[in-house]
MMTF fields as JSON, N, C-alpha, C and O atoms, coordinates in Angstrom:
{
  "mmtfVersion": "1.0.0",
  "mmtfProducer": "UNKNOWN",
  "numBonds": 315,
  "numAtoms": 316,
  "numGroups": 79,
  "numChains": 1,
  "numModels": 1,
  "chainsPerModel": [1],
  "groupsPerChain": [79],
  "chainIdList": ["A"],
  "bondAtomList": [4, 2, 8, 6, 12, 10, 16, 14, 20, 18, 24, 22, 28, 26, 32, 30, 36, 34, 40, 38, 44, 42, 48, 46, 52, 50, 56, 54, 60, 58, 64, 62, 68, 66, 72, 70, 76, 74, 80, 78, 84, 82, 88, 86, 92, 90, 96, 94, 100, 98, 104, 102, 108, 106, 112, 110, 116, 114, 120, 118, 124, 122, 128, 126, 132, 130, 136, 134, 140, 138, 144, 142, 148, 146, 152, 150, 156, 154, 160, 158, 164, 162, 168, 166, 172, 170, 176, 174, 180, 178, 184, 182, 188, 186, 192, 190, 196, 194, 200, 198, 204, 202, 208, 206, 212, 210, 216, 214, 220, 218, 224, 222, 228, 226, 232, 230, 236, 234, 240, 238, 244, 242, 248, 246, 252, 250, 256, 254, 260, 258, 264, 262, 268, 266, 272, 270, 276, 274, 280, 278, 284, 282, 288, 286, 292, 290, 296, 294, 300, 298, 304, 302, 308, 306, 312, 310],
  "bondOrderList": [1, 1, 1, 1, 1, 1, 1, 1, 1, 1, 1, 1, 1, 1, 1, 1, 1, 1, 1, 1, 1, 1, 1, 1, 1, 1, 1, 1, 1, 1, 1, 1, 1, 1, 1, 1, 1, 1, 1, 1, 1, 1, 1, 1, 1, 1, 1, 1, 1, 1, 1, 1, 1, 1, 1, 1, 1, 1, 1, 1, 1, 1, 1, 1, 1, 1, 1, 1, 1, 1, 1, 1, 1, 1, 1, 1, 1, 1],
  "groupList": [{"groupName": "MET", "atomNameList": ["N", "CA", "C", "O"], "elementList": ["N", "C", "C", "O"], "formalChargeList": [0, 0, 0, 0], "bondAtomList": [1, 0, 2, 1, 3, 2], "bondOrderList": [1, 1, 2], "singleLetterCode": "M", "chemCompType": "L-PEPTIDE LINKING"}, {"groupName": "GLN", "atomNameList": ["N", "CA", "C", "O"], "elementList": ["N", "C", "C", "O"], "formalChargeList": [0, 0, 0, 0], "bondAtomList": [1, 0, 2, 1, 3, 2], "bondOrderList": [1, 1, 2], "singleLetterCode": "Q", "chemCompType": "L-PEPTIDE LINKING"}, {"groupName": "GLY", "atomNameList": ["N", "CA", "C", "O"], "elementList": ["N", "C", "C", "O"], "formalChargeList": [0, 0, 0, 0], "bondAtomList": [1, 0, 2, 1, 3, 2], "bondOrderList": [1, 1, 2], "singleLetterCode": "G", "chemCompType": "PEPTIDE LINKING"}, {"groupName": "PHE", "atomNameList": ["N", "CA", "C", "O"], "elementList": ["N", "C", "C", "O"], "formalChargeList": [0, 0, 0, 0], "bondAtomList": [1, 0, 2, 1, 3, 2], "bondOrderList": [1, 1, 2], "singleLetterCode": "F", "chemCompType": "L-PEPTIDE LINKING"}, {"groupName": "THR", "atomNameList": ["N", "CA", "C", "O"], "elementList": ["N", "C", "C", "O"], "formalChargeList": [0, 0, 0, 0], "bondAtomList": [1, 0, 2, 1, 3, 2], "bondOrderList": [1, 1, 2], "singleLetterCode": "T", "chemCompType": "L-PEPTIDE LINKING"}, {"groupName": "ASN", "atomNameList": ["N", "CA", "C", "O"], "elementList": ["N", "C", "C", "O"], "formalChargeList": [0, 0, 0, 0], "bondAtomList": [1, 0, 2, 1, 3, 2], "bondOrderList": [1, 1, 2], "singleLetterCode": "N", "chemCompType": "L-PEPTIDE LINKING"}, {"groupName": "SER", "atomNameList": ["N", "CA", "C", "O"], "elementList": ["N", "C", "C", "O"], "formalChargeList": [0, 0, 0, 0], "bondAtomList": [1, 0, 2, 1, 3, 2], "bondOrderList": [1, 1, 2], "singleLetterCode": "S", "chemCompType": "L-PEPTIDE LINKING"}, {"groupName": "ALA", "atomNameList": ["N", "CA", "C", "O"], "elementList": ["N", "C", "C", "O"], "formalChargeList": [0, 0, 0, 0], "bondAtomList": [1, 0, 2, 1, 3, 2], "bondOrderList": [1, 1, 2], "singleLetterCode": "A", "chemCompType": "L-PEPTIDE LINKING"}, {"groupName": "LEU", "atomNameList": ["N", "CA", "C", "O"], "elementList": ["N", "C", "C", "O"], "formalChargeList": [0, 0, 0, 0], "bondAtomList": [1, 0, 2, 1, 3, 2], "bondOrderList": [1, 1, 2], "singleLetterCode": "L", "chemCompType": "L-PEPTIDE LINKING"}, {"groupName": "ILE", "atomNameList": ["N", "CA", "C", "O"], "elementList": ["N", "C", "C", "O"], "formalChargeList": [0, 0, 0, 0], "bondAtomList": [1, 0, 2, 1, 3, 2], "bondOrderList": [1, 1, 2], "singleLetterCode": "I", "chemCompType": "L-PEPTIDE LINKING"}, {"groupName": "GLU", "atomNameList": ["N", "CA", "C", "O"], "elementList": ["N", "C", "C", "O"], "formalChargeList": [0, 0, 0, 0], "bondAtomList": [1, 0, 2, 1, 3, 2], "bondOrderList": [1, 1, 2], "singleLetterCode": "E", "chemCompType": "L-PEPTIDE LINKING"}, {"groupName": "ASP", "atomNameList": ["N", "CA", "C", "O"], "elementList": ["N", "C", "C", "O"], "formalChargeList": [0, 0, 0, 0], "bondAtomList": [1, 0, 2, 1, 3, 2], "bondOrderList": [1, 1, 2], "singleLetterCode": "D", "chemCompType": "L-PEPTIDE LINKING"}, {"groupName": "VAL", "atomNameList": ["N", "CA", "C", "O"], "elementList": ["N", "C", "C", "O"], "formalChargeList": [0, 0, 0, 0], "bondAtomList": [1, 0, 2, 1, 3, 2], "bondOrderList": [1, 1, 2], "singleLetterCode": "V", "chemCompType": "L-PEPTIDE LINKING"}, {"groupName": "TRP", "atomNameList": ["N", "CA", "C", "O"], "elementList": ["N", "C", "C", "O"], "formalChargeList": [0, 0, 0, 0], "bondAtomList": [1, 0, 2, 1, 3, 2], "bondOrderList": [1, 1, 2], "singleLetterCode": "W", "chemCompType": "L-PEPTIDE LINKING"}, {"groupName": "LYS", "atomNameList": ["N", "CA", "C", "O"], "elementList": ["N", "C", "C", "O"], "formalChargeList": [0, 0, 0, 0], "bondAtomList": [1, 0, 2, 1, 3, 2], "bondOrderList": [1, 1, 2], "singleLetterCode": "K", "chemCompType": "L-PEPTIDE LINKING"}, {"groupName": "TYR", "atomNameList": ["N", "CA", "C", "O"], "elementList": ["N", "C", "C", "O"], "formalChargeList": [0, 0, 0, 0], "bondAtomList": [1, 0, 2, 1, 3, 2], "bondOrderList": [1, 1, 2], "singleLetterCode": "Y", "chemCompType": "L-PEPTIDE LINKING"}, {"groupName": "CYS", "atomNameList": ["N", "CA", "C", "O"], "elementList": ["N", "C", "C", "O"], "formalChargeList": [0, 0, 0, 0], "bondAtomList": [1, 0, 2, 1, 3, 2], "bondOrderList": [1, 1, 2], "singleLetterCode": "C", "chemCompType": "L-PEPTIDE LINKING"}, {"groupName": "PRO", "atomNameList": ["N", "CA", "C", "O"], "elementList": ["N", "C", "C", "O"], "formalChargeList": [0, 0, 0, 0], "bondAtomList": [1, 0, 2, 1, 3, 2], "bondOrderList": [1, 1, 2], "singleLetterCode": "P", "chemCompType": "L-PEPTIDE LINKING"}, {"groupName": "ARG", "atomNameList": ["N", "CA", "C", "O"], "elementList": ["N", "C", "C", "O"], "formalChargeList": [0, 0, 0, 0], "bondAtomList": [1, 0, 2, 1, 3, 2], "bondOrderList": [1, 1, 2], "singleLetterCode": "R", "chemCompType": "L-PEPTIDE LINKING"}, {"groupName": "HIS", "atomNameList": ["N", "CA", "C", "O"], "elementList": ["N", "C", "C", "O"], "formalChargeList": [0, 0, 0, 0], "bondAtomList": [1, 0, 2, 1, 3, 2], "bondOrderList": [1, 1, 2], "singleLetterCode": "H", "chemCompType": "L-PEPTIDE LINKING"}],
  "groupTypeList": [0, 1, 2, 3, 4, 5, 2, 0, 6, 7, 7, 8, 9, 10, 11, 12, 7, 13, 9, 14, 7, 1, 7, 6, 15, 2, 11, 2, 2, 10, 16, 12, 10, 8, 7, 2, 8, 17, 4, 2, 11, 12, 7, 9, 18, 5, 6, 18, 11, 17, 10, 2, 7, 4, 8, 9, 7, 4, 18, 2, 10, 9, 18, 7, 3, 8, 11, 2, 7, 14, 18, 5, 10, 3, 11, 19, 8, 9, 7],
  "groupIdList": [1, 2, 3, 4, 5, 6, 7, 8, 9, 10, 11, 12, 13, 14, 15, 16, 17, 18, 19, 20, 21, 22, 23, 24, 25, 26, 27, 28, 29, 30, 31, 32, 33, 34, 35, 36, 37, 38, 39, 40, 41, 42, 43, 44, 45, 46, 47, 48, 49, 50, 51, 52, 53, 54, 55, 56, 57, 58, 59, 60, 61, 62, 63, 64, 65, 66, 67, 68, 69, 70, 71, 72, 73, 74, 75, 76, 77, 78, 79],
  "secStructList": [7, 7, 7, 7, 7, 1, 1, 7, 7, 1, 6, 6, 7, 7, 1, 7, 7, 7, 7, 7, 7, 6, 6, 1, 1, 1, 1, 1, 1, 7, 7, 5, 7, 7, 7, 7, 7, 1, 1, 1, 7, 3, 3, 3, 7, 5, 1, 1, 1, 6, 6, 1, 7, 7, 3, 3, 3, 7, 1, 6, 6, 6, 6, 6, 6, 2, 2, 2, 2, 6, 6, 6, 6, 6, 1, 6, 6, 7, 7],
  "xCoordList": [-39.915, -39.582, -40.22, -41.153, -39.463, -40.168, -38.827, -37.862, -39.272, -38.588, -38.107, -38.717, -36.803, -36.266, -35.895, -34.785, -36.19, -35.692, -35.31, -35.906, -34.514, -34.403, -34.842, -35.142, -35.094, -36.937, -37.5, -37.75, -37.803, -39.625, -39.587, -38.745, -41.168, -40.928, -40.522, -40.767, -39.836, -39.428, -40.168, -39.889, -41.767, -43.522, -43.441, -43.965, -42.609, -43.113, -41.921, -41.985, -41.171, -40.113, -40.269, -39.426, -41.039, -41.362, -40.242, -39.191, -40.648, -39.657, -38.372, -37.579, -37.965, -36.711, -36.063, -36.776, -34.747, -34.398, -33.864, -32.673, -34.59, -33.47, -32.654, -33.217, -31.191, -30.21, -29.894, -30.129, -29.132, -28.853, -27.414, -27.21, -25.903, -25.267, -25.266, -25.64, -24.479, -24.933, -25.467, -26.547, -24.348, -23.478, -23.965, -23.496, -25.787, -27.03, -28.163, -29.381, -27.055, -28.735, -29.339, -30.441, -28.398, -28.441, -28.549, -28.784, -28.494, -28.552, -29.311, -29.061, -30.835, -31.859, -32.552, -33.345, -32.61, -32.722, -32.193, -32.331, -31.46, -30.483, -29.45, -28.258, -30.405, -29.711, -29.484, -29.914, -29.046, -29.667, -29.539, -29.104, -30.349, -31.286, -30.098, -29.34, -30.604, -29.667, -30.576, -30.243, -31.208, -30.957, -30.41, -30.037, -30.384, -29.917, -31.319, -32.51, -30.635, -32.978, -33.001, -32.267, -33.754, -33.034, -32.514, -32.036, -32.602, -31.486, -29.668, -28.631, -30.02, -28.499, -27.173, -25.989, -28.756, -28.418, -28.717, -29.354, -28.395, -29.175, -29.591, -28.962, -30.975, -31.101, -31.239, -31.672, -31.17, -30.863, -31.653, -32.135, -32.457, -33.535, -32.869, -32.078, -33.577, -33.903, -34.481, -35.256, -33.861, -34.774, -35.795, -36.669, -35.168, -36.638, -38.087, -39.085, -38.076, -38.745, -38.964, -38.974, -39.072, -39.334, -39.981, -39.524, -41.043, -41.779, -41.384, -41.825, -40.019, -39.68, -39.438, -39.643, -39.079, -37.497, -37.199, -37.889, -36.155, -35.05, -34.44, -34.982, -32.308, -31.958, -31.576, -31.598, -31.352, -30.87, -29.674, -29.322, -28.697, -27.691, -26.999, -27.282, -25.878, -24.978, -24.095, -23.714, -23.738, -23.084, -21.54, -20.844, -21.573, -19.939, -20.06, -19.293, -21.176, -21.152, -21.503, -21.646, -21.659, -21.756, -20.21, -19.917, -19.541, -18.146, -17.083, -16.166, -17.872, -16.674, -16.783, -15.808, -18.208, -18.335, -17.482, -16.809, -17.461, -17.482, -16.072, -15.505, -15.102, -13.486, -13.256, -12.059, -14.289, -14.086, -14.077, -13.235, -15.502, -15.179, -14.703, -14.621, -14.056, -13.03, -11.6, -10.686, -11.545, -9.764, -10.984, -11.185, -11.487, -12.01, -12.356, -12.645, -12.565, -12.186, -13.488, -13.649, -14.872, -15.814, -15.934, -17.16, -15.379, -14.889, -15.077, -16.253, -14.113, -14.943, -16.377, -16.941, -17.145, -18.098, -19.403, -20.618, -18.627, -18.913, -18.454, -18.78, -17.556, -16.402, -16.978, -16.308],
  "yCoordList": [-4.658, -4.646, -3.978, -3.249, -4.303, -3.589, -2.825, -3.378, -0.633, -0.528, -0.863, -1.336, -0.457, -0.701, -0.07, 0.238, 0.547, 2.03, 2.028, 1.011, 2.66, 2.841, 3.496, 4.678, 1.967, 2.529, 1.578, 1.003, 1.242, 0.571, -0.903, -1.797, -0.785, -1.908, -3.116, -3.279, -3.564, -5.872, -6.445, -6.986, -6.526, -6.679, -6.752, -7.499, -5.695, -5.074, -6.326, -6.665, -6.746, -7.41, -8.875, -9.769, -8.915, -10.776, -11.064, -10.427, -12.458, -13.582, -12.987, -12.587, -12.83, -13.14, -13.939, -13.609, -15.12, -15.315, -14.897, -14.585, -14.817, -13.398, -14.556, -15.65, -14.502, -14.943, -14.07, -12.941, -15.379, -14.927, -15.339, -16.247, -15.194, -15.849, -16.341, -15.852, -17.984, -19.205, -19.093, -19.426, -18.491, -17.684, -17.037, -17.064, -16.163, -15.838, -17.05, -17.065, -18.118, -18.738, -19.172, -19.699, -18.86, -18.28, -17.91, -18.333, -17.098, -15.465, -14.856, -13.665, -15.516, -14.65, -14.172, -13.474, -14.334, -13.906, -12.259, -11.625, -12.382, -10.283, -10.439, -10.746, -10.089, -10.982, -9.912, -8.945, -9.329, -8.871, -10.242, -11.317, -9.655, -10.616, -9.763, -8.813, -10.778, -10.703, -10.501, -9.331, -10.67, -10.68, -10.416, -9.277, -11.144, -10.378, -9.908, -10.189, -9.175, -8.065, -8.866, -9.855, -8.636, -8.796, -7.929, -8.108, -6.443, -5.219, -5.766, -5.659, -6.273, -6.398, -6.274, -6.542, -5.456, -4.451, -5.442, -6.452, -5.328, -6.001, -5.773, -4.942, -6.048, -6.042, -6.086, -7.233, -5.552, -5.183, -5.386, -4.266, -6.546, -5.852, -6.867, -7.81, -6.196, -6.205, -7.962, -8.479, -8.571, -10.53, -10.319, -11.052, -9.016, -9.055, -8.562, -8.75, -7.517, -6.56, -7.053, -6.35, -8.423, -9.332, -8.002, -7.901, -6.919, -6.167, -4.725, -3.82, -4.585, -3.659, -2.395, -2.374, -1.732, -0.801, -1.86, -2.875, -1.565, -2.236, -0.764, 0.341, -1.401, -0.699, -1.672, -2.863, -0.856, -1.037, -0.647, 0.404, -1.785, -1.412, -2.19, -3.331, -1.272, -2.01, -2.798, -2.638, -4.019, -4.813, -4.423, -5.001, -3.391, -2.319, -1.65, -1.312, -1.749, -1.235, -2.321, -2.056, -3.749, -4.789, -4.596, -4.095, -5.678, -5.854, -4.76, -5.01, -3.328, -2.691, -3.079, -3.396, -3.076, -3.149, -4.333, -4.251, -5.675, -7.278, -6.954, -7.726, -6.106, -6.287, -5.437, -5.269, -4.586, -3.846, -4.878, -5.133, -5.352, -6.9, -7.511, -7.559, -8.447, -9.278, -8.629, -9.389, -6.958, -6.318, -5.642, -4.499, -6.821, -5.924, -4.626, -4.094, -3.609, -2.44, -2.186, -1.011, -2.716, -2.186, -3.109, -3.208, -4.159, -5.005, -3.528, -3.272, -2.406, -0.996, -0.941, -0.107, -1.486, -0.755, -2.298, -2.246, -3.254, -4.52, -4.611, -5.487, -3.43, -3.953, -3.171, -3.356],
  "zCoordList": [-109.508, -108.053, -107.47, -107.809, -105.918, -104.617, -103.833, -103.306, -104.009, -103.604, -102.142, -101.183, -102.304, -100.265, -99.709, -100.144, -98.664, -98.281, -96.766, -96.411, -95.299, -94.992, -94.444, -94.611, -92.726, -92.332, -92.226, -91.166, -93.329, -93.585, -93.105, -93.198, -92.401, -91.013, -92.752, -93.948, -91.677, -92.26, -92.818, -93.888, -92.065, -92.342, -94.243, -95.07, -94.331, -96.215, -96.873, -98.055, -96.183, -97.057, -97.682, -97.611, -98.068, -98.73, -99.15, -99.227, -99.52, -100.268, -99.681, -100.534, -98.275, -98.384, -97.155, -96.208, -96.511, -96.411, -95.113, -95.115, -93.856, -92.698, -92.378, -92.433, -91.991, -91.009, -89.754, -89.323, -89.35, -88.25, -87.848, -88.654, -86.838, -86.636, -85.253, -84.188, -85.754, -84.939, -83.606, -83.118, -83.103, -82.504, -80.928, -79.791, -81.924, -81.482, -81.293, -81.119, -81.425, -80.849, -79.78, -79.623, -78.976, -77.396, -76.866, -75.734, -77.115, -76.718, -76.263, -76.076, -75.803, -75.809, -76.261, -75.63, -77.849, -78.66, -79.756, -80.802, -78.267, -79.34, -80.119, -80.095, -80.909, -82.577, -83.663, -83.034, -85.053, -85.687, -86.392, -85.979, -88.271, -88.903, -90.344, -90.534, -90.903, -92.423, -93.635, -93.825, -94.319, -95.639, -97.281, -97.559, -98.008, -99.248, -99.76, -99.626, -100.313, -101.89, -102.711, -102.704, -103.494, -105.371, -106.086, -107.206, -105.19, -105.81, -105.593, -106.248, -104.497, -103.841, -102.76, -102.556, -102.114, -101.108, -99.786, -100.088, -98.508, -97.667, -97.098, -96.443, -96.538, -95.18, -93.887, -93.775, -92.52, -91.632, -90.7, -90.527, -89.45, -88.585, -87.321, -87.339, -86.301, -84.779, -84.743, -85.547, -83.623, -84.599, -82.79, -82.326, -82.198, -80.635, -81.055, -80.359, -83.011, -83.028, -85.393, -86.403, -85.148, -86.676, -87.546, -88.684, -87.123, -88.434, -88.36, -89.069, -86.899, -87.017, -88.276, -89.49, -87.615, -88.416, -89.749, -89.847, -90.743, -91.005, -91.409, -91.39, -92.005, -92.46, -93.816, -94.126, -94.182, -96.051, -95.939, -95.403, -96.627, -96.719, -97.783, -98.149, -98.315, -99.901, -99.118, -97.959, -100.278, -100.604, -99.581, -98.747, -100.119, -100.012, -98.086, -97.185, -98.274, -96.892, -95.874, -94.68, -96.459, -96.098, -94.71, -93.624, -96.178, -96.914, -95.792, -95.009, -96.279, -95.116, -93.828, -93.148, -93.336, -91.773, -91.372, -90.344, -92.281, -91.644, -91.752, -90.979, -92.389, -92.129, -91.19, -90.959, -90.303, -89.772, -88.431, -87.57, -88.715, -87.862, -87.255, -86.028, -88.513, -88.39, -87.551, -87.228, -87.219, -87.225, -85.775, -85.365, -85.418, -83.442, -83.977, -82.905, -84.951, -84.136, -83.75, -84.081, -83.076, -82.942, -82.027, -81.995, -80.95, -79.349, -78.843, -78.584, -78.624, -77.174, -77.543, -76.835, -78.344, -77.836, -77.342, -77.154, -77.294, -76.309, -74.812, -74.011, -74.568, -73.666, -71.945, -70.929]
}
């Protein structure tokens, strides 16, 4: 099994399906994409740099982030 580390090139992550929010499709390409990894972790990349560095998060970290997003805890960052 391939080892995944923060900062690795997204080009090195093979055989995964990158997904992004439907709301981002018409937004000029400014979005993040996520992919489930065979390890159970989640890779995150910038759609404007699809071969650039990735952030690798655990399912628990993604769950906590999504919970915070649903509670509007990060809205001030885009106000």
